[in-house]
N, C-alpha and C positions, 0 to 999 in steps of 0.2 A: 215467366216470361215465354212464348213457343214460336212464334213466328215475329222476324224485323222485317218490315219492307222499307227499302231503301231508295229514294230517287236517286238517279245518276247524276246527270250535269248540274254542277253547284251546289251537291249534296255528298254523295258520297266520294265522286274525284272532286279533285282541288282545279283550281284554274288551267292546269295543265295536261288536264285530262288525265289523272292519275290517281290510284287509289295510294295513301301514305301508307309506308310501313307499319308505322304504329294502328292506323285503324283495320289493316288487313288482316294482322295477329290477331287483333282481337275477336272478329268475324269469324276467322277460323276457330279461335279457342270455344266461342259460343257454340257455334257449328259441331265440335267434340263433344260439347254438354247435352246435344240434340235439340238443339233449337235450328229452326229453319231461317234462311237467309232470302230474302225475294229480291231480284232486285228488278225494280219498278219504275220504268222508263217510258217517255215516247219513241224510241229507239227500236228498232227491229231488230230480232234476235241475233241475225247475223252480227248485229256490231256491238252484243250485249256477250257474247262466249266469251271472247277472251279474258274478261272480268271473270264469270264464273270458274274459268279455268284456273285464273290466279287464288279464287277462293277453295279450289280445288273441291268443286261443284259434285263431282262423279264421284264423290265417296260419301256424300249427303243427301241421302232422296227426300230430306224435307223442304229442301231448298230448290229455288227454281226462279222464273224469268215470267215477270209480268210486261207483256211489249207495247205498244202502239198506243200508250196512254189507255191501257186496261181492254185491248181488244184481242187480245190473246193471249191464253196462258203456256206456258213449256214447262218441263219439269227438269231437274238436276242434269240431265243427260242431254237436253235439247230437243226433247220428240215432244211436238202438239198436244197437249192434253183438253183443251176445250179454248174455242172462240166466242165472242159476242159479235154483235151483229159489223160487218165491214163497210166500207165507204165505195160507191161502184160510179158508173161513168153518169151516171144521171145526177148524183152527186157534184160529181168534177165539174159538169157543165153548170149547175145552180151556184157554187161557189167561183168559179171561176169567173162567171158573169158578174157576180158582186165584187169581187177584186177590180174588174175593169171598168165599173162604175164608179167606184169610191178610188179609183187611182193607186190600189194598194200593191207592192210586191207580192209576188204570187207565187210558191214554188208547192210541187205535189211529188210524195215520195210511193216509188212502186217498188215494191222487194228489194229495199233499202237504197234505192238508187233516184237521186234529186235529179226533177227536172223544173227548171224556173222559167216565169213569165215576169217580164217587166210591163207594164201599163204607166207608169211614170217615166218613162226614158227615151232615148231618140227612136226614132221609126225604123233606123239601123237594128239597133239591140232587138225591138221589137219581134220585127220580120225574124233575126236567127233564132229568136226561141221559139216563134211559135208555127215552126216550121217541124220542132218536132212531133212525129206522131204519136196520138194514146189512142189505142182502139177501144171500141165498146164492151168489149168482156173484161177490161183491165179492173181489178180490185186493187184500191188503192190504201196507202199505211195510213196516211193522215196528210191533211192539208195545212198550210202556213201562211201566213199574210206575215209580209216583214216592213222595214223600214218607215215606219211612222212611229211619231210617239206615243200614238193614243190611235183607236180602232172602234169603228160604229160597228155593232155586230146586231143593231133590234131586228134586221129583215133576215136573219140568220136562225133557222130551226136547226140546230146544230150544237152540240158540247163545246164551247169556244172557250180557250182557257190561255190568261196573260203569261208565258214563261219569263220575257222580262219584258220592261216597255216598249221594243221595238220589234218582238216576237211573239204573235198569236198562233196558237195551234189550234185545230178545228177537226173535231170527230164526232163520230154518228152521235146522234141524243140518246141521252140516257145511258152513255156507255163513257165509264172515267176508268181513275184508279181506284177510286170507292169503292164500285160496284163488282170490279175484280177483286179487291181485298176482302170483300164480303165472301164472294164465290170461292176463292182459294181455300179460306178459314173452313168453309162448309164443308170443302173437297178432304180437307185434311182433319174434323172432326172436331176445332178449337173455337171456344170460345172466342168473341172479339175482345173480349178484356184483356187477354191474353196473349195478344196483338199492339205493337209497337211500330211507327211508320215516322219514317223521318223525309223532310221534304223543303222547297225553296220558293218553288212556284205556284203560279194559282192553279195549273193543274195536278198541283200536290194536295189542295184543301180538301176534295172529296176523300183522300186515303186517311189525311190527318184527320179526319173530323171523323170517321168509320173506325177507325183503330181505337184501340183501350186505352192507347197512350200517342197521341199527337206532336209531333218534337219540328218546330222550325229551327230551320239552320240559323246562325247568325247574321247570314248575306241575305237572307230572305226579305220577300216583298215585305211592307210592315203590314198592310192585313192579313197576310198568310201568317205573323207573326202572334196579331192579336187573336186569331179565333184557333189559334193551338193550347195543347196544353202546357207547353213547357217549350222555351227556346236554350238551345244548344251553342257552341263556340261556333266559327264558323267553317267552310270548306276547306280553310288553308293552314288550318291548327287544330286538324283531328276533332271535329264537333262530334262527330258521327261514335267515331271510338272513346274518345275522354268521356261522353253519355252513357256510353252501355259500361264501359269497367265501372265506372260509378255504379251503377246500378247493378249491376249482372255479376261481375266480377270483385 
């Protein structure tokens, strides 16, 4: 094994948004053996760096950050190495209209800042949020629909992934954690069979399928478990740490 890809929320991070001491120690030991750890998340680089610092990424050039559901990759020091297609203002108008037509709560992320729109709330709440200006040259991290137990996405020509039943993330078509896993592996001249990935949500599935070994967390969505090679313990019981200890240490 040469590269370990870890989803963050609900996978590497427990429900208190912490990396447990046991899992942290395991990943540091594996990096000392020359294995890279890639934090693969829907998050922006600015909200991932603190976890890279805990893992001492600055010592390990094979480690890095796959951000915004595969839209860009940053090395162990946080420098951007490459990026895929990004979301622009035209995308924003299309996805916002779809949210309004379907009465979905709608969130846009811009440089790690969250702006929320409500289309199913009071007029006052909607007016407060709709007065936030968004400029035509804005590049977006991601879009999110929220607050409904199910979402209709048939009219959306984007990559749409259910993170949990009430949270749907939207990114550029053809861009996901799996396409970025492949690109990172090529960048480091590593065969896909020498990669392992951990995740719990639908946005992790492309990564779990593309990796040599895809491991679903014990708390993963059921259809994510069904399409993975293995299932480990949940995020609150050192699922990643225990699996890697048994496999590699």
